[in-house]
Wavefront OBJ file of the C-alpha trace (Angstrom):
o trace
v -19.813 -17.406 15.938
v -17.127 -19.519 14.267
v -14.773 -21.505 16.458
v -11.932 -18.949 16.087
v -13.902 -15.746 16.560
v -13.136 -13.353 19.395
v -16.216 -11.568 20.733
v -15.708 -7.895 21.637
v -16.792 -7.186 25.210
v -15.762 -3.514 25.268
v -13.819 -1.068 23.118
v -11.960 2.098 24.140
v -10.618 4.683 21.695
v -7.195 5.939 22.781
v -6.105 8.072 19.797
v -7.721 9.679 16.731
v -5.187 10.911 14.176
v -5.109 12.107 10.574
v -3.972 8.722 9.227
v -4.808 6.177 11.918
v -6.805 5.716 15.068
v -5.975 3.400 17.942
v -8.256 1.486 20.245
v -8.053 -1.216 22.877
v -10.673 -3.962 22.847
v -11.455 -6.434 25.603
v -12.374 -9.711 23.913
v -13.712 -13.095 24.895
v -11.575 -15.836 23.339
v -12.990 -19.040 21.834
v -12.016 -20.945 24.989
v -13.926 -18.465 27.194
v -10.883 -16.609 28.537
v -10.555 -12.812 28.257
v -7.791 -10.882 26.489
v -6.937 -7.345 25.345
v -6.343 -6.401 21.716
v -4.547 -3.189 20.693
v -5.893 -2.287 17.258
v -4.894 0.218 14.586
v -7.769 1.470 12.419
v -6.785 2.662 8.924
v -8.980 3.845 6.018
v -7.180 1.624 3.507
v -4.672 2.298 0.780
v -3.984 1.681 -2.877
v -0.748 0.676 -4.588
v 0.011 0.616 -8.295
v 2.507 -1.234 -10.463
v 3.168 1.295 -13.258
v 4.576 -0.369 -16.373
v 6.268 1.733 -19.075
v 5.959 1.037 -22.809
v 9.355 -0.692 -22.690
v 8.277 -2.970 -19.824
v 9.967 -1.212 -16.923
v 8.380 -0.701 -13.517
v 8.226 2.878 -12.229
v 9.190 2.955 -8.546
v 9.552 5.764 -6.036
v 12.504 6.258 -3.720
v 11.726 8.039 -0.465
v 12.659 8.307 3.175
v 10.362 6.490 5.610
v 10.573 7.907 9.122
v 8.977 4.830 10.727
v 11.969 2.818 9.443
v 14.530 5.657 9.680
v 15.766 4.846 6.194
v 15.231 5.387 2.489
v 13.503 2.614 0.566
v 12.240 2.019 -2.961
v 8.525 1.301 -3.372
v 5.698 1.130 -5.844
v 3.552 4.296 -5.832
v 0.926 4.052 -3.103
v -1.207 6.134 -0.826
v -4.031 6.339 1.638
v -7.606 6.379 0.449
v -9.623 9.471 1.313
v -12.922 8.903 3.128
v -15.508 7.819 0.542
v -12.946 7.583 -2.269
v -13.116 4.513 -4.523
v -9.858 2.529 -4.761
v -9.567 3.091 -8.527
v -9.820 6.867 -8.023
v -7.095 6.681 -5.359
v -4.904 4.578 -7.663
v -5.085 7.146 -10.454
v -4.602 10.093 -8.071
v -1.568 8.580 -6.334
v -0.006 7.547 -9.651
v -0.262 11.131 -10.881
v 0.878 12.749 -7.620
v 3.865 10.472 -7.078
v 5.082 9.875 -10.637
v 3.580 12.566 -12.866
v 2.070 9.822 -15.048
v -1.458 8.954 -16.013
v -2.465 5.574 -17.427
v -4.916 4.663 -20.168
v -5.282 1.178 -18.701
v -5.565 0.532 -14.945
v -6.394 -3.044 -13.914
v -7.333 -4.288 -10.450
v -5.181 -7.204 -9.253
v -6.262 -7.996 -5.693
v -6.521 -6.667 -2.148
v -4.594 -7.824 0.911
v -4.155 -7.068 4.605
v -0.842 -5.507 5.587
v -0.561 -6.383 9.282
v -3.655 -8.364 10.346
v -2.295 -9.084 13.822
v -2.973 -5.498 14.940
v -4.228 -3.364 12.019
v -7.235 -3.426 9.687
v -5.420 -1.725 6.781
v -6.149 -3.282 3.394
v -4.193 -2.354 0.265
v -5.850 -2.576 -3.147
v -3.275 -3.400 -5.831
v -3.518 -2.263 -9.461
v -1.383 -2.452 -12.601
v -1.136 0.780 -14.622
v -0.238 0.419 -18.297
v -0.147 2.661 -21.345
v 1.445 5.410 -19.262
v 1.562 9.007 -20.439
v 3.215 12.061 -18.917
v 0.832 14.611 -17.421
v 1.829 18.171 -18.300
v 0.795 19.732 -14.958
v 0.325 16.830 -12.546
v -1.422 17.230 -9.218
v 1.153 17.868 -6.539
v 1.648 15.232 -3.887
v 1.885 15.766 -0.163
v 3.985 18.817 0.732
v 6.056 16.738 3.157
v 6.826 14.009 0.604
v 10.164 14.029 -1.246
v 10.289 11.429 -4.017
v 12.747 10.336 -6.704
v 11.543 8.145 -9.588
v 13.390 4.933 -10.408
v 12.596 2.852 -13.506
v 13.758 -0.759 -13.440
v 13.207 -4.058 -15.199
v 11.540 -6.861 -13.256
v 14.945 -8.546 -12.930
v 16.499 -5.350 -11.530
v 13.567 -5.013 -9.111
v 14.160 -8.557 -7.871
v 17.770 -7.613 -7.084
v 16.500 -4.571 -5.140
v 14.341 -6.910 -3.034
v 17.338 -9.165 -2.340
v 19.565 -6.172 -1.471
v 16.932 -4.752 0.897
v 16.462 -1.498 -1.020
v 12.921 -2.722 -1.628
v 11.980 -3.478 1.945
v 8.199 -3.281 2.214
v 5.818 -6.195 1.697
v 3.474 -4.492 -0.799
v 6.339 -3.777 -3.202
v 7.915 -7.220 -2.787
v 4.491 -8.732 -3.503
v 4.100 -6.464 -6.549
v 7.500 -7.513 -7.932
v 6.588 -11.180 -7.468
v 3.297 -10.556 -9.266
v 5.068 -8.719 -12.104
v 7.583 -11.538 -12.495
v 4.984 -14.266 -12.859
v 1.936 -12.529 -14.302
v 3.059 -9.625 -16.476
v 5.437 -11.665 -18.635
v 2.594 -13.859 -19.987
l 1 2 3 4 5 6 7 8 9 10 11 12 13 14 15 16 17 18 19 20 21 22 23 24 25 26 27 28 29 30 31 32 33 34 35 36 37 38 39 40 41 42 43 44 45 46 47 48 49 50 51 52 53 54 55 56 57 58 59 60 61 62 63 64 65 66 67 68 69 70 71 72 73 74 75 76 77 78 79 80 81 82 83 84 85 86 87 88 89 90 91 92 93 94 95 96 97 98 99 100 101 102 103 104 105 106 107 108 109 110 111 112 113 114 115 116 117 118 119 120 121 122 123 124 125 126 127 128 129 130 131 132 133 134 135 136 137 138 139 140 141 142 143 144 145 146 147 148 149 150 151 152 153 154 155 156 157 158 159 160 161 162 163 164 165 166 167 168 169 170 171 172 173 174 175 176 177 178 179 180 181
């Protein structure tokens, strides 16, 4: 046990949903005291930075009920049980944008909210995009508009708050410093 580790004493499931599950753990802290941890379990997700032949980033504009507002994001989605991240990346790119990509490169993975959730997002760059004639349809309850912007325009969307989520802000930062090389 490292000096920061919290040892689980007991765990109680309180909700099992389609996207997440919730549990409450009783833990022993490094100093010996006890505490409760409310935890969100998530299967993981994938996000993609699609880059057009002319260097623009393909974003999706959609309403997010959890925020009660419309935001602009990179295409992303939840991994299916047993699905490899690269497969999810290609599927979500097609479903959300109607594009395929001849070149899909893994960038890195990161935790979204490690204080209470185990969700990890795997980030990819999709290049050499091509339109798919009959793309797989996305979720029936998802209404999306495509937005193509330069990196500089995307930065302004972050500053204005139209890009509001961390994965997309991270992706724009990555695009600014790494894709221009």
